[in-house]
Backbone bond lengths (Angstrom), bond angles and torsions (degrees), N, CA, C in turn:
res aa  C-N    CA-C-N  psi(-1)  N-CA   C-N-CA  omega(-1)  CA-C   N-CA-C  phi
1 M - - - 1.450 - - 1.532 108.56 -
2 S 1.320 115.63 133.86 1.455 119.83 177.22 1.519 108.92 -124.08
3 K 1.333 115.52 166.69 1.458 118.04 -179.09 1.512 109.84 -69.11
4 Q 1.328 115.15 150.44 1.458 121.80 -178.63 1.517 109.86 -136.27
5 T 1.305 115.63 148.22 1.460 121.35 176.06 1.519 108.90 -92.63
6 I 1.322 116.33 137.60 1.454 122.15 176.77 1.525 107.06 -107.93
7 E 1.332 115.57 125.31 1.458 121.40 179.26 1.522 110.97 -113.78
8 F 1.314 114.29 151.78 1.462 120.89 172.78 1.522 106.95 -137.37
9 A 1.322 116.99 126.65 1.465 123.10 -178.92 1.527 111.19 53.43
10 G 1.339 116.28 40.30 1.454 121.42 176.18 1.518 115.15 78.98
11 E 1.325 118.14 6.22 1.467 121.71 -178.44 1.527 109.71 -120.85
12 A 1.331 116.12 133.75 1.461 120.23 177.15 1.525 108.36 -68.15
13 V 1.343 116.01 125.73 1.464 120.49 -179.27 1.522 112.43 -117.92
14 G 1.330 116.62 -14.84 1.461 119.63 -179.15 1.508 111.77 -168.95
15 A 1.319 114.92 175.69 1.454 121.81 177.34 1.525 108.20 -134.69
16 L 1.309 115.99 148.78 1.458 122.06 175.21 1.508 108.35 -106.34
17 M 1.320 115.86 124.53 1.462 121.87 -179.54 1.530 108.80 -112.53
18 P 1.344 117.69 133.38 1.455 119.95 177.78 1.534 110.89 -58.88
19 D 1.340 115.87 136.97 1.461 120.98 -178.95 1.532 108.57 -151.30
20 N 1.320 116.33 98.96 1.478 122.42 178.40 1.532 112.64 51.84
21 G 1.324 116.97 48.76 1.449 120.77 176.57 1.526 114.28 82.96
22 Q 1.310 117.56 -1.52 1.461 121.97 177.01 1.520 108.65 -121.54
23 L 1.312 116.40 -173.56 1.463 121.55 -178.10 1.519 110.38 -124.23
24 R 1.323 116.33 121.58 1.470 121.45 179.59 1.527 108.45 -96.31
25 F 1.342 115.33 130.36 1.464 122.02 -178.62 1.520 109.62 -83.32
26 V 1.335 115.46 131.09 1.463 121.94 175.09 1.532 106.88 -118.66
27 A 1.310 116.96 111.90 1.467 121.67 -177.90 1.526 110.46 -73.09
28 V 1.323 115.83 137.64 1.458 120.66 174.48 1.535 111.64 -119.23
29 K 1.325 116.26 -0.88 1.464 122.29 175.48 1.528 108.71 -130.92
30 Y 1.336 116.61 143.52 1.458 120.11 -179.51 1.521 113.21 -61.28
31 S 1.321 117.51 -27.77 1.460 120.54 -177.16 1.531 112.69 -63.88
32 V 1.326 117.97 -20.54 1.468 121.04 179.63 1.531 111.98 -116.19
33 W 1.311 116.48 15.13 1.465 121.07 -177.93 1.533 113.65 -53.02
34 P 1.338 119.48 -36.02 1.478 118.71 179.33 1.530 113.57 -60.79
35 L 1.321 118.56 -18.36 1.456 121.83 179.71 1.526 113.34 -90.50
36 D 1.332 117.17 -8.80 1.453 120.98 -176.84 1.527 111.31 -57.78
37 G 1.340 115.96 126.87 1.452 121.15 179.18 1.508 114.98 88.36
38 R 1.305 117.09 -10.35 1.464 120.38 179.87 1.539 110.08 -70.81
39 V 1.313 116.95 145.21 1.458 122.21 -178.02 1.529 109.34 -103.86
40 F 1.338 115.75 135.72 1.459 122.75 179.99 1.513 110.08 -123.35
41 E 1.322 115.78 152.68 1.472 122.04 176.84 1.521 111.22 -77.04
42 T 1.346 116.08 -41.90 1.472 121.18 -176.54 1.519 110.81 -134.80
43 P 1.328 117.42 159.86 1.471 119.86 175.45 1.524 111.95 -61.29
44 E 1.326 117.02 -33.48 1.463 120.31 179.25 1.533 110.80 -64.58
45 D 1.327 117.28 -37.16 1.471 120.03 176.57 1.530 110.14 -61.19
46 A 1.326 117.60 -40.94 1.461 121.57 179.39 1.518 110.47 -66.63
47 R 1.338 117.04 -43.47 1.470 120.22 178.63 1.524 111.34 -61.56
48 R 1.305 115.54 -40.10 1.477 120.47 178.71 1.525 110.35 -63.59
49 A 1.331 117.62 -42.56 1.467 121.19 179.21 1.518 111.16 -64.22
50 V 1.337 117.61 -39.53 1.464 121.37 177.07 1.519 109.83 -63.47
51 A 1.322 117.01 -45.55 1.475 120.64 -179.56 1.533 111.11 -62.56
52 M 1.325 117.44 -41.36 1.468 120.12 179.39 1.513 110.87 -66.31
53 L 1.330 117.31 -40.17 1.464 120.72 178.30 1.529 110.72 -63.69
54 Q 1.320 116.87 -43.96 1.469 120.68 179.43 1.518 110.80 -64.20
55 A 1.334 117.57 -39.73 1.468 121.18 178.37 1.521 110.36 -63.90
56 L 1.323 117.07 -40.13 1.465 120.93 178.40 1.526 110.16 -63.78
57 R 1.322 117.29 -41.29 1.460 120.91 179.55 1.533 111.29 -63.55
58 Q 1.325 117.65 -34.43 1.469 120.88 -178.64 1.519 112.01 -75.57
59 T 1.343 117.12 -35.67 1.465 119.77 -177.65 1.519 112.38 -89.47
60 G 1.332 117.39 -21.38 1.449 121.17 -179.13 1.515 111.48 83.93
61 P 1.318 117.38 171.42 1.468 120.99 -178.96 1.530 111.37 -71.22
62 A 1.303 114.54 152.45 1.457 119.68 176.54 1.523 108.86 -70.12
63 V 1.318 116.59 132.63 1.468 121.62 -178.94 1.518 108.71 -128.24
64 R 1.300 115.07 133.44 1.462 121.66 177.72 1.516 107.45 -101.80
65 R 1.312 116.60 135.99 1.461 120.49 178.45 1.527 109.48 -99.97
66 D 1.300 115.57 127.58 1.463 121.98 175.42 1.521 105.10 -115.48
67 S 1.304 117.20 115.52 1.465 120.44 -174.50 1.520 112.81 -59.11
68 R 1.322 117.44 -23.55 1.470 120.00 -179.06 1.516 112.27 -84.66
69 A 1.332 117.41 -31.46 1.462 119.14 -172.01 1.518 114.16 -115.50
70 G 1.323 119.37 -3.87 1.450 121.19 -176.88 1.515 110.99 85.14
71 P 1.326 118.32 -170.38 1.469 120.74 -177.29 1.523 111.72 -61.98
72 T 1.305 116.60 136.18 1.448 122.39 179.78 1.518 108.89 -138.97
73 S 1.322 117.72 135.79 1.465 120.16 176.30 1.514 108.84 -76.48
74 F 1.318 116.81 166.81 1.454 120.14 179.46 1.521 111.70 -65.12
75 A 1.308 117.06 -21.28 1.469 119.75 177.80 1.520 110.78 -73.85
76 G 1.340 116.43 -10.26 1.453 120.29 177.24 1.510 114.40 92.46
77 R 1.316 117.19 3.88 1.462 119.43 -179.99 1.515 109.37 -87.45
78 S 1.285 116.91 137.64 1.454 121.57 -179.58 1.521 109.34 -73.11
79 E 1.314 115.69 139.39 1.460 120.96 176.98 1.523 110.78 -110.85
80 A 1.329 116.11 18.83 1.456 120.27 -179.48 1.526 109.93 -62.69
81 K 1.304 115.54 145.16 1.473 120.44 179.66 1.511 109.94 -75.26
82 N 1.334 115.27 149.08 1.459 120.21 175.15 1.523 108.52 -70.00
83 S 1.284 116.35 138.15 1.448 119.82 176.49 1.529 107.96 -131.78
84 S 1.297 115.35 149.53 1.460 118.51 178.11 1.515 108.58 -109.06
85 V 1.289 115.03 145.67 1.459 120.97 -180.00 1.515 107.73 -108.26
86 V 1.308 115.16 128.38 1.468 120.79 179.16 1.515 107.24 -112.40
87 S 1.302 116.66 126.32 1.464 119.62 178.04 1.527 108.38 -112.12
88 S 1.288 113.97 145.76 1.459 117.93 177.66 1.530 108.26 -114.95
89 S 1.304 115.10 145.20 1.472 119.31 -177.91 1.486 110.45 -110.80
């Protein structure tokens, strides 16, 4: 096993380094930083993970709308914007 470069959309985003019979991902771009250090069985597994991560970044996180509380993430945290209240006397 030798090291391999992983590309996405024609740009090198990471490298796979041999590690005890598997391949450890080394991120070289911030867009794939969450995969840094992750171990893969095959180069195709790493490419698939990069593609899924990039697709998630393009579509954004899943958000559930609750008509009573406004936008809420699946984790249950409110994403409502901060607002200030001004009172006049």
